[in-house]
C-alpha positions in Angstrom: -6.7 40.4 40.1 -3.6 39.8 38.1 -3.4 36.3 39.7 -6.9 35.5 38.5 -6.0 36.7 35.0 -3.0 34.5 34.8 -5.0 31.6 36.3 -7.7 32.1 33.7 -5.2 32.2 30.9 -3.7 28.9 32.1 -7.1 27.2 32.0 -7.9 28.6 28.5 -4.7 27.4 26.8 -4.4 23.9 28.3 -7.5 22.4 26.7 -6.5 23.6 23.2 -3.3 21.5 23.1 -4.9 18.0 22.8 -7.4 19.4 20.2 -4.4 20.6 18.1 -2.7 17.2 18.3 -5.9 15.4 17.4 -6.2 17.6 14.4 -2.6 16.7 13.4 -3.3 13.0 13.8 -6.5 13.3 11.8 -4.6 15.1 9.0 -1.9 12.5 9.0 -4.4 9.7 8.8 -6.3 11.5 6.0 -3.0 11.9 4.1 -2.1 8.2 4.5 -5.6 7.2 3.4 -5.4 9.5 0.4 -2.0 8.1 -0.6 -3.3 4.5 -0.2 -6.4 5.3 -2.3 -4.3 6.9 -5.0 -1.6 4.2 -5.1 -4.1 1.4 -5.0 -6.3 3.1 -7.5 -9.3 2.2 -5.3 -11.7 4.7 -6.9 -11.2 3.2 -10.4 -14.3 1.5 -11.6 -14.5 -2.1 -12.9 -15.8 -2.6 -16.4 -15.8 -5.2 -19.2 -12.9 -5.2 -21.6 -12.9 -2.5 -24.3 -13.3 -4.6 -27.5 -12.3 -3.7 -31.0 -13.5 -6.0 -33.8 -15.4 -6.0 -37.1 -19.0 -6.9 -37.4 -18.7 -10.5 -38.7 -20.6 -13.7 -38.1 -17.6 -15.4 -36.6 -16.8 -12.5 -34.2 -20.4 -12.5 -32.9 -20.3 -16.2 -32.4 -17.0 -16.0 -30.5 -18.2 -13.3 -28.2 -21.4 -15.1 -27.5 -19.6 -18.4 -26.9 -16.9 -16.8 -24.8 -19.0 -14.5 -22.6 -16.1 -13.7 -20.2 -14.8 -11.3 -22.9 -18.0 -9.2 -22.6 -18.4 -9.3 -18.8 -16.7 -7.2 -16.1 -13.2 -8.2 -15.0 -13.3 -7.7 -11.3 -9.8 -7.8 -9.6 -9.2 -8.2 -5.9 -10.8 -5.3 -4.1 -7.8 -4.0 -2.0 -4.9 -4.2 -4.4 -6.1 -5.6 -7.8 -6.7 -2.1 -9.3 -3.0 -1.3 -9.1 -1.2 -2.4 -12.2 2.1 -2.2 -10.3 0.9 -4.6 -7.6 -0.6 -7.0 -10.1 2.7 -7.0 -12.0 4.8 -7.4 -8.8 2.7 -10.2 -7.6 3.0 -12.0 -10.9 6.7 -11.4 -11.0 7.4 -12.5 -7.5 4.8 -15.2 -6.9 3.6 -16.1 -10.4 0.4 -17.8 -9.1 -0.9 -19.0 -5.8 -1.3 -22.7 -5.1 0.5 -23.5 -8.3 -0.1 -27.1 -9.5 2.7 -29.4 -10.8 1.6 -30.9 -14.1 3.7 -33.8 -15.3 5.3 -33.5 -18.7 8.1 -35.0 -20.8 11.0 -32.8 -21.9 11.9 -33.0 -25.6 15.2 -32.0 -27.1 15.5 -30.8 -30.7 18.8 -30.2 -32.4 19.0 -27.0 -34.5 21.0 -26.5 -37.7 23.4 -24.1 -36.0 24.3 -26.5 -33.2 21.8 -25.1 -30.7 19.5 -27.5 -28.8 15.9 -26.4 -28.4 13.8 -27.9 -25.6 10.1 -28.0 -24.8 7.9 -29.8 -22.4 5.0 -31.9 -23.6 1.9 -32.4 -21.4 -0.8 -34.8 -22.5 -4.5 -34.0 -21.9 -6.2 -35.1 -18.7 -9.7 -35.3 -20.2 -11.4 -35.6 -23.6 -11.8 -32.3 -25.4 -15.4 -31.1 -25.6 -15.2 -31.1 -29.4 -14.1 -34.7 -29.5 -11.0 -33.6 -31.5 -7.3 -33.8 -30.9 -6.2 -30.2 -30.1 -2.7 -29.1 -29.0 -1.8 -25.7 -27.5 1.6 -24.6 -28.5 2.7 -22.1 -25.9 5.5 -19.5 -25.9 6.3 -18.0 -22.5 7.5 -14.5 -21.6 11.0 -13.2 -21.6 13.5 -15.6 -20.0 10.6 -17.9 -18.9 10.0 -21.6 -19.4 7.6 -24.4 -18.5 8.5 -24.5 -14.8 7.3 -20.9 -14.1 4.2 -20.8 -11.9 1.9 -19.0 -14.3 2.8 -21.4 -17.1 2.1 -24.4 -14.8 -1.2 -23.0 -13.7 -2.3 -22.4 -17.3 -1.1 -25.8 -18.5 -2.9 -27.7 -15.7 -6.1 -25.9 -16.5 -5.8 -26.5 -20.2 -5.0 -30.2 -19.7 -8.2 -30.6 -17.6 -10.1 -29.0 -20.5 -8.8 -31.7 -22.9 -5.9 -29.9 -24.5 -2.4 -31.3 -25.1 0.1 -28.6 -24.2 3.6 -28.0 -25.7 5.6 -25.3 -23.9 8.7 -23.9 -25.3 11.7 -23.4 -23.0 13.4 -20.2 -24.2 17.0 -21.0 -25.3 19.2 -20.5 -22.2 16.3 -19.8 -19.8 16.4 -23.2 -18.0 19.1 -23.0 -15.3 19.9 -26.7 -15.6 20.2 -26.9 -19.4 23.5 -25.9 -20.9 23.7 -24.1 -24.3 25.2 -26.2 -27.0 26.1 -23.2 -29.3 27.0 -19.5 -28.7 23.4 -18.3 -29.0 20.4 -17.8 -26.8 16.8 -16.6 -27.2 16.2 -13.1 -28.6 13.2 -10.8 -28.8 11.8 -12.2 -32.0 13.7 -15.3 -33.1 11.2 -17.9 -34.1 13.5 -20.8 -34.9 13.0 -22.8 -31.6 9.2 -22.2 -31.7 9.1 -23.3 -35.3 11.0 -26.5 -34.4 8.5 -27.3 -31.6 5.5 -26.7 -33.9 7.1 -28.9 -36.6 7.6 -31.7 -34.1 3.9 -31.5 -32.9 2.6 -31.5 -36.5 4.7 -34.5 -37.4 4.1 -36.5 -34.2 0.4 -35.8 -34.1 -0.7 -35.5 -37.7 -4.4 -35.3 -36.7 -4.0 -32.6 -34.1 -5.2 -29.0 -34.7 -3.2 -26.3 -33.1 -4.0 -23.3 -30.8 -1.1 -20.9 -30.7 -0.6 -19.0 -27.4 2.0 -16.4 -26.5 2.7 -14.4 -23.3 4.4 -11.0 -23.4 7.6 -11.5 -25.4 6.2 -14.9 -26.4 3.2 -13.1 -28.0 5.6 -11.2 -30.3 7.3 -14.5 -31.3 4.2 -16.4 -32.1 2.6 -13.5 -34.1 5.9 -13.1 -36.0 6.1 -16.8 -36.6 2.6 -17.0 -38.1 3.1 -13.9 -40.2 6.5 -14.9 -41.6 5.1 -17.6 -43.8 1.6 -18.6 -44.7 2.5 -22.3 -44.4 3.1 -21.7 -40.6 -0.7 -21.1 -40.3 -1.6 -24.6 -41.6 -3.6 -26.7 -39.1 -3.7 -23.6 -36.8 -7.2 -22.9 -35.5 -6.4 -19.6 -33.8 -3.8 -17.5 -32.0 -4.0 -15.7 -28.6 -1.4 -13.1 -27.6 -1.4 -11.6 -24.1 0.5 -8.5 -22.9 2.9 -8.1 -25.8 4.3 -4.7 -26.9 4.2 -5.3 -30.7 7.1 -3.0 -31.7 10.4 -3.0 -29.8 11.6 0.0 -31.7 8.6 2.1 -30.6 8.8 0.7 -27.1 12.5 1.5 -26.4 12.0 5.2 -25.8 9.1 4.5 -23.4 11.4 2.1 -21.5 13.8 5.0 -20.7 11.0 7.1 -19.1 10.1 7.2 -15.4 6.4 7.4 -16.2 4.7 4.5 -14.4 8.2 3.6 -13.0 9.0 2.1 -16.4 12.7 2.9 -16.1 12.8 1.0 -12.8 11.2 -2.1 -14.4 13.7 -1.8 -17.3 16.5 -2.0 -14.8 15.0 -5.0 -13.0 14.5 -6.9 -16.3 18.0 -5.9 -17.5 19.4 -7.3 -14.2 17.6 -10.6 -14.7 18.8 -10.8 -18.4 22.4 -10.3 -17.2 22.1 -13.2 -14.8 20.8 -15.5 -17.5 23.6 -14.4 -19.9 26.3 -14.7 -17.3 25.1 -18.2 -16.3 26.1 -19.3 -19.9 29.2 -17.2 -20.2 31.3 -20.2 -21.1 29.2 -21.1 -24.2 28.6 -17.5 -25.2 32.0 -16.0 -24.6 34.2 -19.0 -24.7 37.0 -19.8 -27.2 34.6 -21.3 -29.7 32.5 -18.1 -30.0 33.3 -15.7 -32.8 30.3 -13.4 -32.2 31.2 -12.3 -28.7 34.5 -10.8 -27.4 35.7 -9.8 -24.0 34.7 -6.2 -24.5 31.1 -7.3 -24.9 31.3 -9.0 -21.5 32.7 -5.9 -19.8 29.9 -3.8 -21.3 27.4 -6.3 -20.0 28.5 -5.9 -16.4 27.8 -2.1 -16.6 24.5 -2.3 -18.5 21.5 -0.9 -16.7 18.9 -1.2 -19.4 17.6 -3.9 -21.8 18.6 -1.6 -24.7 22.2 -1.7 -23.7 22.1 -5.5 -23.4 20.4 -5.8 -26.7 22.9 -3.5 -28.4 26.0 -5.1 -26.9 24.9 -8.8 -26.9 21.5 -9.8 -28.2 21.6 -8.3 -31.7 24.9 -10.0 -32.4 23.5 -13.5 -32.2 21.8 -12.9 -35.6 24.3 -10.5 -37.1 22.3 -7.3 -37.0 24.4 -4.3 -37.7 22.5 -1.9 -35.4 20.0 -1.9 -32.5 17.4 -0.2 -34.8 17.8 -3.0 -37.4 17.5 -5.6 -34.6 14.3 -4.2 -33.3 12.8 -3.6 -36.7 13.4 -7.2 -37.9 12.5 -8.9 -34.7 9.2 -7.1 -34.0 5.9 -8.7 -35.1 4.4 -5.4 -36.1 5.8 -6.0 -39.6 4.3 -9.5 -39.9 1.1 -9.6 -37.9 -1.0 -8.3 -40.7 -0.2 -11.5 -42.6 -2.1 -13.6 -40.1 -5.4 -14.9 -41.4 -6.5 -17.3 -38.7 -8.6 -15.9 -35.9 -6.5 -13.7 -33.6 -7.2 -12.5 -30.1 -4.9 -9.8 -28.8 -5.2 -9.0 -25.1 -3.6 -6.1 -23.2 -4.2 -4.3 -19.9 -4.6 -0.5 -19.7 -2.5 -0.3 -16.5 0.3 -2.5 -17.7 3.5 -0.6 -16.5 5.6 -2.4 -19.2 3.5 -1.6 -22.3 3.0 2.1 -23.0 -0.5 3.0 -24.1 0.9 4.5 -27.3 1.8 0.9 -28.4 -1.8 -0.1 -28.2 -2.7 1.8 -31.4 -1.1 -1.1 -33.3 -3.6 -3.9 -32.2 -6.5 -1.5 -32.2 -5.8 -0.4 -35.8 -5.3 -4.0 -36.9 -8.6 -5.1 -35.4 -10.3 -2.2 -37.2 -8.9 -3.3 -40.5 -8.9 -7.1 -40.4 -12.0 -9.2 -39.8 -10.2 -12.1 -38.1 -8.9 -9.9 -35.2 -10.4 -9.1 -31.8 -8.5 -6.7 -29.6 -9.5 -6.8 -25.9 -8.2 -4.0 -23.5 -9.0 -4.3 -19.8 -8.8 -1.4 -17.3 -6.8 -3.5 -14.9 -4.6 -6.5 -14.8 -1.0 -5.2 -14.9 1.5 -7.2 -16.9 0.4 -10.9 -17.0 -1.4 -10.5 -13.7 -5.2 -10.5 -14.2 -5.7 -11.9 -10.8 -9.3 -12.4 -9.5 -10.4 -12.6 -5.9 -12.9 -11.2 -3.4 -10.9 -8.8 -1.2 -7.3 -9.7 -0.4 -6.3 -13.2 -1.5 -6.2 -14.0 -5.2 -7.6 -17.2 -6.7 -5.2 -19.7 -8.3 -6.9 -19.4 -11.7 -6.8 -16.0 -13.3 -9.0 -14.1 -15.7 -6.3 -14.5 -18.3 -6.3 -18.3 -18.0 -10.1 -18.4 -18.4 -10.1 -16.1 -21.4 -7.6 -18.1 -23.4 -9.3 -21.4 -22.8 -12.7 -19.9 -23.3 -11.7 -18.4 -26.6 -10.1 -21.6 -27.7 -13.2 -23.6 -26.8 -15.3 -21.2 -28.8 -13.0 -21.6 -31.8 -13.2 -25.4 -31.6 -16.9 -25.3 -31.3 -17.1 -23.1 -34.4 -14.9 -25.5 -36.3 -17.1 -28.4 -35.4 -20.4 -26.9 -36.4 -19.4 -24.6 -39.3 -20.9 -25.2 -42.8 -19.2 -27.6 -45.2 -18.2 -24.6 -47.4 -15.8 -23.7 -44.6 -13.2 -26.4 -45.1 -10.2 -24.1 -45.2 -10.5 -22.0 -42.1 -12.9 -20.2 -39.7 -11.8 -16.7 -40.7 -13.2 -16.9 -44.2 -16.8 -17.9 -43.3 -18.8 -15.1 -45.1 -16.6 -15.0 -48.2 -16.7 -18.7 -48.8 -20.4 -19.1 -48.0 -21.3 -16.2 -50.3 -19.2 -17.8 -53.1 -20.9 -21.1 -52.5 -24.4 -19.6 -52.7 -23.6 -17.6 -55.8 
């Protein structure tokens, strides 16, 4: 009897073991799937950009003529809703199947002995307006005309009939030596102004479309707002993924929210490499702004703020980091821009904290020439499109910039005669004319 009991207990316990292991496997799979869904943000919906703008004739025309701004932005299904993966793919790859547009490199001597460089790309087709239009482009931090995302955008713009002039940030090109103890900074507009001046002089009939990416967006908006004459012959300006205020951004860059502190470390490491590649020009015997102590602090820096405080602010003689950020941020100049202005940001950009987006939103609410477009997804300069896994070479960002520029050119071509001085003042000038 006892034998049967033991035998019965053996037969009742043995079948339960595989069931328990199956349950553990199922729980593990469920956990992995949950993490994947959360990390990839797969449950997030797709939607059109959130647009902030005033109810004006021009803005209605632009949104009607550039319908991509009012339609859903649909990123690649599996990974496109993750701002981190969009940003990482942009940072590592730039763009897929990047073209190789042919351009001529121009060298411009500056008053302080520096040499600005930019690459000039002629249009590959006639512009739809029949006019001569040049895009003057300022890339992101430490970037230049040879970056994949710039090459992709330039190639697309050329085929749409635009001449393109792309600034190479001072010190960014690895094969171009500095000719003075100075390199690019967060908001120095000198090199961009020299490039724009060259284009205006060389092509006196050409109208300009101003485009800035990330840090380049800060520079172009600051340039236009610094002096009203800088806006002459400018049809419009487009800024993508900029942060608007370095002073307000610096605290967010020290936070671990959205891994921002990690991105800060990566960008600081890249900046150190750029600076050290020009150590002879920046820290050599002819440099009075930099000393050996600055170089030693550079080696130990782990954030952009430390590099800005020890190195970057000294190029222009700023006494403190706060002064440097205040004077180099476009937030103090952008309200002076009167040409049509499109500001584009992504809600999941890990580099631009959401608190900074009150700046463009408030501006668009107050000024009739501004449209602020905020997408749900896109990361930092990503905005990839694609069906499931593989992104397309051309991005939503590329299409938006060219589409908006085309709409502006179309408006300029068909606007009433009373609008001889700029698209932004349509209603005021026409009302004056009628009265």
